Structure formats: C-alpha cells, structure tokens
Steps between C-alpha positions, in 0.01 A plus 500: 500500500758340724422200720652422844688183405844363604608481137485883439824605324652808335772527242673828426644524154703180434569437871428184694144478631444615852216433760235766500281600799129547452376838616159515336323389180665797325836514675789272569850571643813374319825528698801409286764519779759614246578853373322600183640769278275815451297486184200331351469114518235250411322315786323164453269325744412138547227377727573130455886485460479397134294745287631859483302815405527521125510874460745633755438803700781752539645641821720788541776476762609837634789572744360485848576654829709282727345360818628272769231300679576289800370241573313385189341201667265485806261273682136441401394653834650833412695726743823498302677836513601596142746777427481678167813705414554715192857551375403791259184680597294612793225288647206687649239227534218455744395151387659176383305247299563127530309412182181696547513506880600848635688550827618832646875566459738656742750750350850415634689762288456682164603185311372220735155380625388214713187289454366206684361229279137400550379142521452338161487158325808327366636650176693795348345845489624838370624741761437876434451827675288812465411828666132409502260211471353656186820585310691249281774329692874464403603129472828432658535121545331170553413360843458127571266361760624156616426252765 
C-alpha cells in the first residue's frame, strides 16, 4: 500500500516525475499539470524518489468535460466561496466535496454552482460535486488549502 511520505512521486509514460498527493493506503492523486492525449498510458509510482514500481499499471485518459473553478486555493479556516462553471454540460448538484468533506452547494445557473470551502489542514484535495451524499461524485479540479 501507499505511505504518506514527502517523496511520493508518479510518472506517466516517459514523462518527468511529478509530486503525488497521498489520499489513502490504496489511493494517491497525480496531477501532471500538462495536457495528456486520450489513450492508454503506463503509470509508475515511487515512494522514496528513487525506486519505481517494476510492473507499471495502466491508466486510460478519456476526453473530459470542461470546468472552470475559481479560486483553486483557500485558507485553512475555510469560508472561501468557490465557483464551479461548466462550459459544456449542465450542473445539477446539491453537494460539493473538498476531498471527502461534503458541503451543500448553491445552484447559480444551469451551468454554475457555488460552494464554500470547509476548514481543513494544509494540502491539496480533489474538488468534486454530486446530487447526493451516497452517489459517486464528479471530479472537476484540485483545491489547495494554504496558510
């Protein structure tokens, strides 16, 4: 399983290594910051910065819906209003999730919702939305908590 260490890295295909975020012992988050062509790629993981997984896993990149999120950074105390806008589909969500923490959303229009970030510790979390607390949520961005 994965360990929560500062040296946790990902490498997609032959790309440069990128910092990974620990989510759980079975999940990490790798954000490349660069566009990746749709298709199947190998993904390698290192927990010490030197040794890479010997048998790569594969990941399929599929075209995604386009979202604009503003802002993508907020304070540790929470209270940051975050707007999620979709450029190509309707958003009908009752909840936003900052990592695993749900908050109620406010529907602004058929393509825009507003969520207020809850308090959290410093770090980067996934930002997603859903119609219910029980349904799978739709990832749209990353959100950073900073001092």
